[in-house]
N, C-alpha and C positions, 0 to 999 in steps of 0.2 A: 888303287882299288880299296886298299884298306881304309883310307881316309873316307872314301865315299860310303863305305860300310858303316863306319862309326857315325858318320853324319846321319845316315838313314836311321841307324839304330837310336841315335838320341832324338830324332824326331818322332820315331814310333813311341819313345819312352815319354815324350812330352804329351802326345795325344793321349796316351794311356793315363797319364796324370791329370789331363783335363777331364777325361771322362770319369775318373775316380773321384772328381771334386777336389784336385789339388791336395793330395793326401800329404805331400811333403810339407806343404805350407801349414797344414793342420798340425804337424809335429814340431815346427820350429817357431820361435818368437824373436823378434828383433830387439835387441838390447840397445842402451844408449850409445854403445860404440860401434854400432852397425853390425855386430855379430849376432847370429841367430843362435838361440839356446832352446832346448827343448820346453815344451809348454807343461804346465802342471794340469792336473784334471780339472781344477776350478777355472783356470783360463780356457781350457778346451770347451768347458760348459758355456762360459760367457760368450765364446765365439760362436758356438753353435746357436745359442740363443739370438746373438746378434745377427747371424746369417739368416735365421729364420725370419726375424724382424725385417731384415732388409728385403727378402723375398716377398714379404707380405705388406710392405710399406704402402704401396699405392692404394689398397682398399682402406687400410687404416686411415690414411690421410683424408681421403674422401669422407669417411664417417665422421672424423674430427671436424671437417669443414661443416658438416651438417649440424653437429652439435653446437658449433660456434654460432651458426645462424640461428639455431633455436634459442640459445641464450641471449644473443642480441634482441630477438623478438621479445623475449620475457622482460628484458630490461626496459625495452621501450614501452611495452604494456604497463610495467610497473610506474614509469615516469608519467605516463598518460593517467593511470589511476590516481597517482599522488597529486598531479596537477588538478584533477577533477575534484578530489577530496579537498584540497586547499581553496578551490573556488567555492565549493559548497560551504566550507567553514567560514569563508569570507562573506558569503551571502547570509549565512545564519547570524554572524556578528552584526552585519548592517542592519539585520531585521530586528535584533535584539536592541541595537542602538537606537533605531527609529522608534521602537516601542518605549525605551526609556525617555527618549527626547519628548514623545507624545505625552507620556505620564507627567514629565517635568512641566511641559507646557500646560497640561491640565491643572497641575498644582499652582502654577504661577497665575493662571487665569482665575482659578478659585480664590487665590489670595488677593489678586487685583479686584475681583468682584466684591469680596469682604470689605477691602478698603474702600472701594466706591460706596457700598452701602453703608459702611462706618461713616464715611464723609457725609453721606446724606442722612445720617441718622436713623437708619432703618435696621441696622443690625443690633440685636439685643441678646445678652446672655441671660437667659431665663433661669435665674438662680435663686431669687428671693423665696420661691415657693418651697425650696428644700431647706431653708434655714430653720433651725429649731432654737428655742430659748435655752441658753446655756445654764448649767447648774451654777450656783453662786460659788461653790467651792473651786470651779474650774476657771473663774476669773482671776487673773494674776494681777498684782500690783507691784509695779517697779518703783522703788523709793530711792531717790538720790538728790532731788532738788529741795532747797531749803524754803523757797517761796513758790507761789502758785505757778504751775505749769502753763505757758501760753500757747505753745505751738508744738506739733509732732509731724514728722513725715516717715515714710517707710521706704526703705531701699528698693530698687526695682526687683531684685530677687527675693524680697520678703524675708530676708535673714537678719536685717538690722533695722533698729528704729533710732531716729534722731529726735532729741527733744531740746527744748530750751524753756527758760523761765524768767521770772522777774528778778531772780538772783544773778542774772547775766551769764550764767554758764550754760555750756552746750554739752550734752551727754550722748554718746553712741552706745546703744544696748544690743546685746545679742538676743534674738527672739526666743530661740530654743532654750537657753539656760537662764536667761533673764538677768545676766551679769553685765557689768559695764565693760565696754571694749576700750573706750578712751573717753577722757574728760577734758574740756577746755574750761578752766575756771574763770569766772566773772571777776572784774576788777572794780575798784572803788572809783567813785566820781572824782575827776581831777587827775587821774593817772593814765589818761589816754596816751600820753607821749611815751610811756615806758611800759605799758601793759600790752601784751599780744591777746587781743579778744575784746569782748564787749564790756563796757563800763556803765551801760544803761539797760533798761528793760529790753530784752529781745521779743519782738511782737510776731515775726513771721519767719519761716524758712522754706526752703525748696531744695530738691535733689534732682540732678540731671537724669534723663532717662537711661543713660548708660552707667549710672552710679559713680561718674568720675568726679563731679564737683557738688559741693554743697554751698548754699547761699543762705545768708541770715541777714535780718534787717533789724535795727534797733530805734529807741527814741532818740538816739544821738544823731540822726539823719543819715547813718552810715549803712551800707551794703558791703558785708564781708564775704569773701569767697574762700572756700576751704577745700582741701584734698579730702574727699569723703572717705578714702580708705584709712588714712593716718590722722585725720583731723589737724593737719598741718595748714597754717594759714598761708594764703597765696596772695590775695590782693584785697584792697579796700577801695570801694567806690563811693567817693563823696559826690555831692551834687544836689541832693534833695534839700530842701530848706525847712523840713519838719519830719516828724517820725515816719519811718518806713514800716508801712502796715500791710503790705502784700507782696509776695514773690512768687514767680512761676518760670520755669524753663519750658521753652517750646520743645515738644517731644522730637527726639531724633536730632536734635542740634544742641549747641551751646549758647543759644541766643536766650537772654535773660530779660524778664519784664519785672519792673519794680513799680509799686504804687505807694503813694504817701499821702500824709495829711495835708500837704501842701497842694493837694487836688490835681496832681500830675502823674503821669505814667511815663517811666523812662525805659529805654531800650538799650541793652549793653551786649557787647560780644566779649564773652568771658575768655575764649581762646586767645583773643588779641589784647585782653586786658583794656578794652576800649569803650568809650561812650559812643552811642549811635544817634539817638535822637530823643525828644521829649514831645509827649502828646498832651494836650490840654483839652478840657471841655466840662469836667465836673465843677458843680458849684458849691460843693461841700467836701469835707475830708473823705478820702477813699478808704474804705474799711476792709475790703477784700479784693482778691485778684486770682484768676486762674486761666490756664492755657492748656491746649492740647497740640495737635500736629500742624494745623494750619497756621499761617503767619497772621495771627490774631490773638487777641486776649479779651477777656471779659473782666469787668469790674463793678463793684457795688460802691454806690456813691453816698452812703450815709443818709443824712437828712436832706439831701437834694431830691430823694426818693425816686432815683434813676438806676437802671442797670445799663451799662454801655458795652457794646461790642466794638472793639477797636480793629479795623482792617488797615494793617500796618502798610502793606504794598500799595493800596489804593488811597491811603491817606485820608480814611474817612471813617465815620463812626455811626452805629445805630444806637438810638436811645429808646429805652423800654420803661414804662410806668406801670405800677400795679399796687404796690404796698402802701399803706397809710402811715407806716412809721419809718424809722431809720433802718435802712437796709444794711445789715451788719456783716453778712457772709454770702458768698457765691461760690458754686462749684459747677463744673461742666460734667454732664452725664455722657455726652458725645459731642461731635462737632456741631450739632444743631439743637441741642437741648441742654438745658441748665436748671439748676435748682437754687433757691435764694431763702433766706431767713431773715426776719426783721424783729425789732423790739416791739412791734405790735402783736407778737405772738404768732404771726402767720407763716406758713411755708408754702412756696409757689414753684410751680414747674413752668417753664418757659420754652418757646421755640423761637429761633432767630428769625423766623418768617412771619412772626406776629408780634405787634406791639404790646399786647396785653397777655397775661399768664394764660396758659391752657387750663390749669386748675389751681385753686388757692385753698388751703386748709387753714381756717381761722382757729386761733386758740389751740394750736397744735399740741401744746403741753398743759393746756388747762390754764386756770387762773389761781391767783393768790389773794387774800383779803376777803372781807365780807361785804355783801350787799352792794351798794353803789360805789363803794371803795375798791372792789375787786379789779385787779389789773391782770392781764395775761402774762405769763412767764416769757421773758425775752428769749429769743433764739440766739444762743450764743455761738454755735457751730453748726455746719452741715457737712455731710460727706456723701459722695455719689460713687458707686461702683462703675468704673469706666466701661462704657458700651454694655451696661448691664440694666437691670431693672430695680435694683436696691438702693434705697436712700436712708441715711441715718441722720437724725437731728438731736442736738443737745442744748440743755438749758441749765437752770439752777433749781429744778424742781426734783432733784435726786434720782434722775433716771435718764437713759439714753432710748430714744424711740426709734424703731425700725419701720420702714415703709416699703410698700411695693407698687410700682408704677405699672399701669396697664400697657399693653402692646403699642398702642397709639399715643401714650403719654396723656391721655385725656382724663385719667382719674388716678388717685393715689389712695391705697388703703393701708391702715396700720396692721402691722404684722405682730409684734410683741414689744415690750419695754425690758430694759436691763437696769436694775437698781445701781445707782452711782451716786454717792453723797457729794455735793460741791458743785462748783461751776465747771461745766464740761466746755472748756475753752477751745478745743480742737479735736477733730475726729477724722480719722483716715482709714479707708478700706484697704486691705492688702490686695496686691494685684490678682492673687489667685482667688480672693474672696473667701478665704478660710477664717480670717480673723479680722476684728476691728480694734484699731488703737485708739484710745481716748486720753487726752491730756487734760487732767483735772486740778483744780485749785480751790483755794478758800475764797479768792476773789475773782471777779471778772478780769479778763486780760487787759482791758482798755482802761480801767478805773478801779475806784474802792468804794462803789456806791453800797454795796453790802459786804458783809464778812460772815461766812459759814465756818464756825469754829470747829464743828465736828467732822469737818472735810479733811481728807489727807491729800497733800501735794504730791502728785505722782503720775505715773502713766499705767493705765489699765490695758491689759491684752484680753480681749473678749473673744473667745472661740465661737465660731458660728457653725455649729454641728450640722451635717447634712445626712440625709437618710443613707445607711449603708456605708457611711464613712466615718473615720475616727475624728475626734476633735483635734483642732490644730494645736 
């Protein structure tokens, strides 16, 4: 009876505890050894919070799932937005690239068109109208050669001038300062075996269009190749049987043409240090030679009275007649037009498509002597601004004459003259057209028919002032 009562009493107590929320459990905590200890107020508070969280967990979990879904959608949208932005950026880059490619194509097309026009002789730099007579004080004289200067060339960047002389030396000049950069002294006759350089009059020189090589030719029948930067000797080309009187590099290559008093033209490969071929046709000594980009060169044939255009690839030549005297100098204006000067005092402009000159200026530098004994001044040198309309001629009448060619090369009018005492044996325009270099001496480059004692052997740098620009 008593046991039953106790059991019932315990059951009632258990029911009461459940109804009161298990009060005993709230007062005890289980330790590590399984014994229950009274809980601290903080623990009781944590349990109450935990109990409340347990009772409310289902709604919170639902809310959390909704937030996760919202976050997932936002990330997806962000990915989509970034993808669209990236695609837009790619499209923009493609568009810019297409525009740049179109611009480059236009530039290339323009250059090709210019090259085609240049090849056809239709592209002209109209600069002669802007030239102004320089002040005498602005004309500079570079002195260094002991004997008459016979030839000058200008480097492609217009920074240096190379000159040579009857003293057999070669000098490289700085255009800006007028000082010598390097000098190759000339040697005496009979010292060819031990002297590095020329031992006879140097009559001609040429520089490659990239400024790498310098070529010089002398009366000893030799063509010498030099490093243009250091003036170091590289090769010597023998082969001509008389004085070498003309040299020219084909533009854009290291193919070299040489002309000689032996009436032949030779072709050389400077890179390979090799001889290529020999061209024949002139009936007298060749006095001048020039070349541009095409695989061809032009020559002046002296007293045979002809100018010849040599087509190397076709192995053919065009022959032109026009001057009454010895044709002593020739220069190309572009691929289809050239100018020549002769000892009859005339200057002529030619087209490769016509056998006769387009225009001829007789007695271009006047005459010397009186009455029936009057003779025209020889034209010693010619220069032409490449792809331009400016021409310069030199003689021994104490001046350099500048000319302007018309658009169709059908006429040539004098611009002004520059006083220079002596034989103007060589003339070269700078590539920019800012100045003119003149090699002057007391004697003609090919002989000693006259001697002007008051002349100074040297190189003159003549600035060609333009409107609104400073002198070079």
